[in-house]
ROPASE-833624 format. One record per residue (C-alpha): residue number from 1; residue in one letter; x, y, z. Coordinates in pm, 1 decimal, always signed. Each point is the difference from the previous one (the first is absolute). Layout:
<pts>
+-----+------+----------+----------+----------+
|  nr | rest |        X |        Y |        Z |
+-----+------+----------+----------+----------+
| NUM |    A |        X |        Y |        Z |
...
+-----+------+----------+----------+----------+
</pts>
This chain:
<pts>
+-----+------+----------+----------+----------+
|  nr | rest |        X |        Y |        Z |
+-----+------+----------+----------+----------+
|   1 |    M |   -520.7 |  +1160.3 |  +1163.1 |
|   2 |    F |   -124.6 |   +270.4 |   -233.6 |
|   3 |    K |   -153.0 |   +349.3 |     +7.0 |
|   4 |    T |   -233.3 |   +141.4 |   -262.8 |
|   5 |    T |   +154.8 |   +215.4 |   -271.5 |
|   6 |    T |    -84.2 |   +157.7 |   -333.9 |
|   7 |    A |    +32.7 |   -179.3 |   -332.5 |
|   8 |    P |   +357.1 |     -5.8 |   -135.9 |
|   9 |    Q |    +90.9 |   +175.6 |   -323.9 |
|  10 |    D |   +278.9 |   -244.8 |    -82.3 |
|  11 |    A |    -29.5 |    -91.9 |   -368.4 |
|  12 |    L |   +114.1 |   -360.0 |    +47.8 |
|  13 |    I |   -253.3 |    -60.6 |   +275.2 |
|  14 |    L |   -278.4 |   +156.4 |   -207.5 |
|  15 |    Q |    +86.5 |   -227.3 |   -294.7 |
|  16 |    L |    +26.0 |   -319.5 |   +200.0 |
|  17 |    V |   -283.1 |    +24.7 |   +252.3 |
|  18 |    P |   -276.2 |    -48.4 |   -263.2 |
|  19 |    I |   +185.1 |   -303.6 |   -138.8 |
|  20 |    V |    +44.1 |   -166.6 |   +338.2 |
|  21 |    T |   -354.3 |    +94.4 |   +103.3 |
|  22 |    Q |   -140.0 |   -182.1 |   -303.3 |
|  23 |    A |   +231.8 |   -295.5 |    +66.0 |
|  24 |    C |   -137.9 |    -16.9 |   +356.0 |
|  25 |    E |   -353.6 |    -11.5 |   -135.6 |
|  26 |    I |    +90.3 |   -282.4 |   -239.3 |
|  27 |    L |   +152.7 |   -194.8 |   +286.7 |
|  28 |    R |   -295.2 |    +66.1 |   +232.7 |
|  29 |    V |   -240.5 |   -131.4 |   -262.8 |
|  30 |    E |   +218.9 |   -308.3 |    -52.2 |
|  31 |    Y |    +14.2 |    -61.4 |   +374.9 |
|  32 |    Q |   -376.9 |    +27.6 |    +33.6 |
|  33 |    A |    -43.0 |   -245.3 |   -286.7 |
|  34 |    Y |   +241.2 |   -244.9 |   +159.8 |
|  35 |    C |   -166.9 |    +26.8 |   +342.2 |
|  36 |    A |   -339.2 |    -57.3 |   -162.8 |
|  37 |    G |   +120.4 |   -346.1 |    -99.8 |
|  38 |    G |    -38.4 |     +9.5 |   -378.6 |
|  39 |    A |   +247.0 |   -127.7 |   -259.4 |
|  40 |    F |   +341.6 |   +156.0 |    +59.4 |
|  41 |    D |   +328.1 |    -81.1 |   -172.1 |
|  42 |    V |   +287.6 |    -93.7 |   +230.8 |
|  43 |    E |   +326.2 |   -139.2 |   -136.6 |
|  44 |    R |   +336.3 |   -101.8 |   +143.7 |
|  45 |    K |   +328.6 |   +154.8 |   -102.9 |
|  46 |    S |   +324.0 |   -192.3 |    -39.3 |
|  47 |    D |    +82.6 |    +68.2 |   +367.0 |
|  48 |    N |   -344.6 |   -136.4 |    +97.5 |
|  49 |    S |   -127.7 |   +341.4 |   +111.6 |
|  50 |    P |   -355.6 |    +83.3 |   -108.2 |
|  51 |    V |    -95.8 |   +252.9 |   -266.1 |
|  52 |    T |   -360.8 |    +91.2 |    -74.8 |
|  53 |    Q |   -206.8 |   +170.4 |   -265.6 |
|  54 |    A |     +1.3 |   +303.6 |   +233.2 |
|  55 |    D |   +381.6 |    +21.6 |    -15.6 |
|  56 |    H |    -12.4 |     -8.9 |   -378.4 |
|  57 |    R |   -282.3 |   +251.5 |    -43.7 |
|  58 |    V |   +151.6 |   +261.1 |   +229.8 |
|  59 |    N |   +340.8 |    -54.8 |   -157.1 |
|  60 |    E |   -138.9 |    +49.4 |   -350.4 |
|  61 |    F |   -181.8 |   +319.5 |    +96.0 |
|  62 |    I |   +295.2 |   +161.3 |   +179.6 |
|  63 |    T |   +245.6 |   -109.1 |   -269.6 |
|  64 |    L |   -204.0 |   +162.3 |   -276.7 |
|  65 |    S |    -65.5 |   +314.0 |   +206.2 |
|  66 |    L |   +368.2 |    +49.7 |    +79.0 |
|  67 |    Q |    +97.9 |    -56.8 |   -363.1 |
|  68 |    Q |   -248.2 |   +266.8 |   -109.3 |
|  69 |    N |   +101.0 |   +254.7 |   +262.5 |
|  70 |    F |   +372.5 |    -72.3 |    +35.4 |
|  71 |    P |   +112.1 |   -160.0 |   -327.1 |
|  72 |    Q |   +366.2 |    +69.7 |    +74.7 |
|  73 |    I |     +5.8 |   -194.4 |   +330.8 |
|  74 |    P |     +5.3 |   -383.2 |    -15.0 |
|  75 |    L |   -194.5 |   -217.7 |   +242.3 |
|  76 |    L |   +129.0 |   -287.2 |   +209.8 |
|  77 |    S |   -304.0 |   -192.5 |   +122.1 |
|  78 |    E |    -39.0 |   -326.2 |   +185.5 |
|  79 |    E |   -236.3 |   -109.1 |   -276.2 |
|  80 |    G |   +200.2 |   +142.8 |   -292.6 |
|  81 |    D |   +315.5 |    -58.3 |   -200.9 |
|  82 |    N |   +322.9 |   +103.6 |   +171.1 |
|  83 |    T |   +261.6 |   -137.0 |   -239.8 |
|  84 |    E |   +131.7 |   +347.1 |    -87.4 |
|  85 |    R |     -0.1 |   +146.3 |   +349.5 |
|  86 |    K |   +380.9 |    +10.6 |    +35.6 |
|  87 |    Q |     +5.5 |   +273.9 |   -265.4 |
|  88 |    W |   -236.2 |   +224.5 |   +194.1 |
|  89 |    Q |   +113.6 |   +287.6 |   +218.7 |
|  90 |    N |   -348.5 |   +134.8 |    +76.8 |
|  91 |    F |   -312.3 |   -216.0 |     +3.7 |
|  92 |    W |   -334.5 |    -65.6 |   +161.7 |
|  93 |    L |    -11.4 |   -295.0 |   +238.6 |
|  94 |    L |   -341.6 |   -162.1 |    +43.6 |
|  95 |    D |   -171.4 |   -272.6 |   +192.9 |
|  96 |    P |   -360.4 |    +16.3 |   -126.8 |
|  97 |    L |   -124.2 |   -221.7 |   +283.5 |
|  98 |    D |   +230.2 |    -36.4 |   +298.3 |
|  99 |    G |   -153.4 |   -251.5 |   +234.6 |
| 100 |    T |   -158.1 |   -244.1 |   -244.7 |
| 101 |    K |    -14.3 |   -256.6 |   +281.4 |
| 102 |    E |   -188.3 |   +249.1 |   +217.1 |
| 103 |    F |   -237.5 |    +62.0 |   -291.3 |
| 104 |    L |    -61.2 |   -374.0 |    -39.6 |
| 105 |    H |    -55.5 |    -44.2 |   +374.2 |
| 106 |    K |   -256.1 |   +283.3 |    -17.3 |
| 107 |    R |   +208.8 |   +230.6 |   +218.1 |
| 108 |    P |    -23.0 |   +358.8 |   -132.5 |
| 109 |    E |   +364.6 |    +89.5 |    +80.4 |
| 110 |    F |   +127.2 |    -17.7 |   -358.9 |
| 111 |    T |   +159.0 |   +304.3 |   -161.5 |
| 112 |    I |   +110.7 |   +154.1 |   -328.3 |
| 113 |    N |   +366.6 |   +101.5 |    +14.4 |
| 114 |    L |   +126.9 |   +252.7 |   -255.7 |
| 115 |    S |   +330.5 |   +183.5 |    +25.3 |
| 116 |    L |   +246.4 |   +193.3 |   -213.4 |
| 117 |    V |   +361.3 |   -116.1 |    +17.5 |
| 118 |    E |   +272.4 |   +237.3 |   -115.6 |
| 119 |    G |   +347.1 |   -150.6 |     +2.1 |
| 120 |    A |    -24.1 |   -248.1 |   +287.3 |
| 121 |    Q |   -223.3 |   +213.2 |   +222.0 |
| 122 |    T |   -377.4 |    +26.8 |    +28.6 |
| 123 |    T |    -92.3 |   +366.9 |    -37.1 |
| 124 |    F |   -381.2 |    -11.1 |    -17.4 |
| 125 |    A |   -258.4 |   -254.1 |   +111.0 |
| 126 |    I |   -369.0 |    -75.4 |    +27.5 |
| 127 |    L |   -117.6 |   -283.0 |   +220.2 |
| 128 |    A |   -374.6 |    -57.9 |    -30.9 |
| 129 |    I |   -238.4 |   -201.1 |   +216.8 |
| 130 |    P |   -299.0 |    -58.2 |   -230.4 |
| 131 |    A |   -227.3 |   -153.3 |   +265.6 |
| 132 |    E |    +40.9 |   +312.2 |   +215.3 |
| 133 |    Q |     -4.7 |   +232.8 |   -303.0 |
| 134 |    M |   +317.4 |   +164.7 |   +123.9 |
| 135 |    L |   +318.8 |   +112.0 |   -173.7 |
| 136 |    Y |   +329.0 |    +65.4 |   +179.2 |
| 137 |    I |   +228.3 |   +218.6 |   -207.8 |
| 138 |    C |   +366.6 |    +88.8 |    +36.0 |
| 139 |    P |    +65.0 |   +307.3 |   -217.7 |
| 140 |    K |   +346.2 |    +76.6 |   -131.3 |
| 141 |    Q |    +30.1 |   +260.2 |   +273.4 |
| 142 |    G |   -175.5 |    +43.6 |   +331.2 |
| 143 |    L |   -184.9 |   -221.1 |   +244.2 |
| 144 |    P |   -227.6 |   -289.3 |   -102.7 |
| 145 |    L |   -359.0 |    +75.8 |    -91.4 |
| 146 |    K |   -316.9 |   -202.3 |    +32.0 |
| 147 |    F |   -299.3 |    +30.1 |   -232.1 |
| 148 |    E |   -343.6 |   -130.5 |    +93.1 |
| 149 |    L |   -174.6 |   -100.0 |   -321.7 |
| 150 |    Q |   -357.6 |     +7.5 |   +133.3 |
| 151 |    T |    +15.4 |   +351.5 |   +146.3 |
| 152 |    G |   +274.5 |   +159.2 |   -210.2 |
| 153 |    Q |   +173.9 |   +105.8 |   +322.6 |
| 154 |    W |   +377.7 |    +46.8 |     +2.8 |
| 155 |    W |   +213.7 |    -63.9 |   +307.9 |
| 156 |    E |   +365.0 |    +71.8 |    +82.8 |
| 157 |    Y |   +218.8 |   -211.0 |   +226.2 |
| 158 |    L |    +32.1 |   +120.8 |   +357.4 |
| 159 |    E |   +234.2 |   -168.7 |   +246.3 |
| 160 |    D |   -196.2 |   -154.1 |   +284.6 |
| 161 |    K |    +88.9 |    -68.8 |   +361.7 |
| 162 |    P |   +176.7 |   -330.6 |    +63.1 |
| 163 |    S |   -212.7 |   -279.4 |   +140.8 |
| 164 |    T |    +88.2 |   -169.8 |   +328.3 |
| 165 |    A |    +33.8 |   -343.4 |   -162.3 |
| 166 |    I |   +214.3 |    -60.1 |   -308.4 |
| 167 |    Q |   -223.3 |   -105.4 |   -289.2 |
| 168 |    I |   +145.2 |   -276.5 |   -217.0 |
| 169 |    G |   -132.3 |    -52.1 |   -352.8 |
| 170 |    L |    -10.0 |   -362.9 |   -111.7 |
| 171 |    S |   -126.3 |   -194.9 |   -297.8 |
| 172 |    Q |   -298.2 |   -228.8 |    +44.6 |
| 173 |    T |   +223.7 |   -306.3 |    -37.8 |
| 174 |    S |   +277.4 |   +105.9 |   +238.6 |
| 175 |    Q |   -122.4 |   -232.9 |   +275.0 |
| 176 |    N |   +105.7 |   -293.8 |   -219.5 |
| 177 |    K |   +363.1 |   +116.1 |    -18.0 |
| 178 |    P |   +224.5 |    -57.2 |   +305.8 |
| 179 |    K |   +225.0 |   +302.2 |    -61.7 |
| 180 |    Y |   -288.1 |   +236.6 |    +73.3 |
| 181 |    A |    -78.3 |   -172.1 |   +328.8 |
| 182 |    E |   +364.8 |    +25.6 |   +103.7 |
| 183 |    Y |    +17.0 |   +366.6 |    -96.9 |
| 184 |    L |   -320.2 |    +87.1 |   +184.5 |
| 185 |    D |   +114.0 |   -186.2 |   +310.8 |
| 186 |    I |   +319.4 |   +206.8 |     +6.5 |
| 187 |    L |   -192.9 |   +324.6 |    -48.4 |
| 188 |    K |   -238.3 |    -93.7 |   +283.3 |
| 189 |    Q |   +296.3 |    -20.0 |   +235.4 |
| 190 |    Q |    +86.6 |   +363.6 |    -82.7 |
| 191 |    V |   -336.3 |   +175.5 |    -35.0 |
| 192 |    E |   -374.8 |    -51.1 |     +2.1 |
| 193 |    I |   -117.6 |    -88.0 |   -348.7 |
| 194 |    V |   -329.5 |    -25.3 |   -187.1 |
| 195 |    E |    -27.3 |   -207.9 |   -316.6 |
| 196 |    F |   -175.7 |   +143.8 |   -304.7 |
| 197 |    K |    -62.4 |   -265.2 |   -265.8 |
| 198 |    A |    -87.3 |    +97.0 |   -354.1 |
| 199 |    G |    +90.1 |    -95.0 |   -353.3 |
| 200 |    S |   +196.9 |   +166.8 |   -273.8 |
| 201 |    A |   +128.0 |   +357.9 |     -4.3 |
| 202 |    Y |   -298.1 |    +96.9 |   +216.6 |
| 203 |    K |   +239.7 |     -7.4 |   +296.5 |
| 204 |    F |   +201.2 |   +291.1 |   -145.7 |
| 205 |    C |   -317.2 |   +210.9 |     +0.9 |
| 206 |    M |    -57.5 |    -98.2 |   +361.0 |
| 207 |    I |   +345.1 |   +136.7 |    +90.4 |
| 208 |    L |   -122.9 |   +335.9 |   -131.4 |
| 209 |    E |   -323.5 |    -38.0 |   +196.4 |
| 210 |    G |   +184.0 |    -62.7 |   +327.6 |
| 211 |    K |   -114.5 |   -363.0 |    +25.4 |
| 212 |    V |   +338.2 |   -164.4 |    -75.0 |
| 213 |    D |   +344.3 |    +98.4 |   +133.0 |
| 214 |    I |   +215.5 |   -287.4 |   -127.0 |
| 215 |    Y |    -65.4 |   -239.3 |   -287.6 |
| 216 |    P |   +248.2 |   -290.1 |    -16.1 |
| 217 |    R |     +4.3 |   -221.0 |   -306.7 |
| 218 |    F |   +204.8 |   -320.4 |    -10.4 |
| 219 |    H |   -154.2 |   -163.7 |   -307.7 |
| 220 |    P |    +32.1 |   +124.9 |   -358.9 |
| 221 |    T |   -169.7 |   +288.5 |   -171.8 |
| 222 |    S |    +61.6 |   +157.0 |   -340.2 |
| 223 |    E |   +102.2 |   +353.5 |    -89.5 |
| 224 |    W |   -355.5 |   +101.2 |    -96.7 |
| 225 |    D |   -113.1 |   -101.3 |   +350.9 |
| 226 |    T |   +226.4 |   +244.2 |   +184.2 |
| 227 |    S |    +82.0 |   +301.2 |   -219.2 |
| 228 |    A |   -312.2 |   +209.3 |    +64.9 |
| 229 |    G |     -8.1 |    -77.2 |   +371.0 |
| 230 |    Q |   +368.3 |    +74.9 |    +43.6 |
| 231 |    C |    -44.3 |   +338.0 |   -167.2 |
| 232 |    L |   -288.7 |    +90.6 |   +231.0 |
| 233 |    I |   +161.0 |    -95.5 |   +328.6 |
| 234 |    E |   +340.0 |   +146.8 |    -87.5 |
| 235 |    R |   -173.9 |   +332.4 |    -51.2 |
| 236 |    I |   -123.4 |     +3.9 |   +361.8 |
| 237 |    G |   +344.3 |    -79.1 |   +144.4 |
| 238 |    G |    -33.6 |   -377.2 |     +1.6 |
| 239 |    G |   +139.1 |   -248.9 |   -244.8 |
| 240 |    L |    +21.9 |   -345.2 |   -150.1 |
| 241 |    V |   +339.3 |   -170.3 |    +11.9 |
| 242 |    D |   +144.0 |   -346.0 |    -50.2 |
| 243 |    L |   +111.3 |   -205.2 |   +298.1 |
| 244 |    K |   +340.3 |   +167.4 |    -10.3 |
| 245 |    G |   -158.1 |   +345.2 |    +18.3 |
| 246 |    R |    +30.4 |   +102.3 |   -366.7 |
| 247 |    P |   -295.2 |   +169.9 |   -174.9 |
| 248 |    F |   -144.0 |   -193.9 |   -292.4 |
| 249 |    L |   +107.8 |   +111.6 |   -347.3 |
| 250 |    Y |   -203.4 |    -79.3 |   -309.8 |
| 251 |    N |    +75.2 |   -172.4 |   -330.9 |
| 252 |    Q |   +365.2 |    -48.5 |    +90.5 |
| 253 |    R |    +18.4 |   -380.1 |    +19.1 |
| 254 |    N |    -62.3 |   -297.4 |   -226.6 |
| 255 |    S |   -291.1 |   -107.9 |   +217.8 |
| 256 |    L |   -299.6 |   +212.7 |    +94.1 |
| 257 |    L |    -42.0 |   -201.0 |   +320.6 |
| 258 |    N |    +76.5 |   +178.5 |   +326.9 |
| 259 |    G |   +164.1 |   -151.8 |   +302.1 |
| 260 |    G |   -129.0 |    +58.9 |   +350.3 |
| 261 |    F |    -53.8 |   +351.4 |   +128.7 |
| 262 |    I |    -93.6 |   +214.9 |   +295.5 |
| 263 |    A |   -240.9 |   +289.8 |    -57.0 |
| 264 |    F |    -22.5 |   +254.9 |   +278.7 |
| 265 |    K |   -182.6 |   +320.7 |    +84.3 |
| 266 |    N |   +295.5 |   +196.3 |   +137.6 |
| 267 |    I |   +362.2 |    -35.9 |   +108.4 |
| 268 |    E |    -94.4 |   -101.2 |   +353.9 |
| 269 |    M |   -203.6 |   -290.1 |   -139.7 |
| 270 |    K |   +289.2 |    -95.3 |   -229.1 |
| 271 |    K |   +237.1 |    -25.2 |   +297.1 |
| 272 |    L |   -246.5 |   -216.3 |   +191.1 |
| 273 |    A |    -65.8 |   -223.2 |   -301.6 |
| 274 |    F |   +367.6 |    -58.4 |    -71.7 |
| 275 |    H |    +87.0 |    -58.1 |   +363.3 |
| 276 |    A |   -247.8 |   -287.8 |     -0.4 |
| 277 |    L |   +131.6 |   -121.4 |   -333.8 |
| 278 |    G |   +353.6 |     -9.9 |   +138.7 |
| 279 |    L |   -115.9 |   -226.5 |   +281.6 |
| 280 |    M |   -148.1 |   -257.6 |   -235.8 |
| 281 |    A |   +192.3 |   -324.4 |    -22.5 |
| 282 |    N |    -26.2 |    -28.2 |   -377.1 |
| 283 |    I |    -36.7 |   +323.1 |   -191.8 |
| 284 |    P |   -135.7 |    -92.9 |   -346.2 |
+-----+------+----------+----------+----------+
</pts>
């Protein structure tokens, strides 16, 4: 949960919030146009995942804005060129539209994920929910912030009281994958659980809002899907780790694809999540 606070004076936040705010507006307009049923470009990538005109337009805007404001920092984007990434120590990592499938199914859970990677670690992040006109920000130091675009109100993270039931974040398609059913069945034998289904990195924001305690993921994501969310939840004492318990590192492998992971709100939730994982017959 969050408590109201005054506007930050952090230079990086002040530079980036106007950029991401405008990107949110571009994406909101695109979403409204798509929902209205007019002509809308949707293509398929080589891996058969969808990419839309909205992905491209937000990517173009943020790419140009970052180049103008931070010419010395390269950008690794889902919709950009990454052939030189192995040479980069510090870089921006961007998913201009995380949750394209949610967008196309007219579910407003899509996000914009922007983070700064230094070495192999994410040191700063903004995770935006355009449909809610909300930005979640992890500064280089201090607790996460939330910025409400419509009112201009700033909020600071405040640890909330634990809920009686353990809240499990799941993707919209998890019911089609047997590993999730097995994992949930094991958890149900230990504790009372409530399922929270949503797309994209939206679930990381819901960890901050006290609506998700554990987010298991057994099917692939990419580095731009997890970097911003990992930064935010690590800052509140939680984390995002692979299925052997190791935090994700960035731009260290030949592939940008991630394996499975467990995201958790705090250490108690991590212990519970991994206890259930250890009882699974076939850990992925």
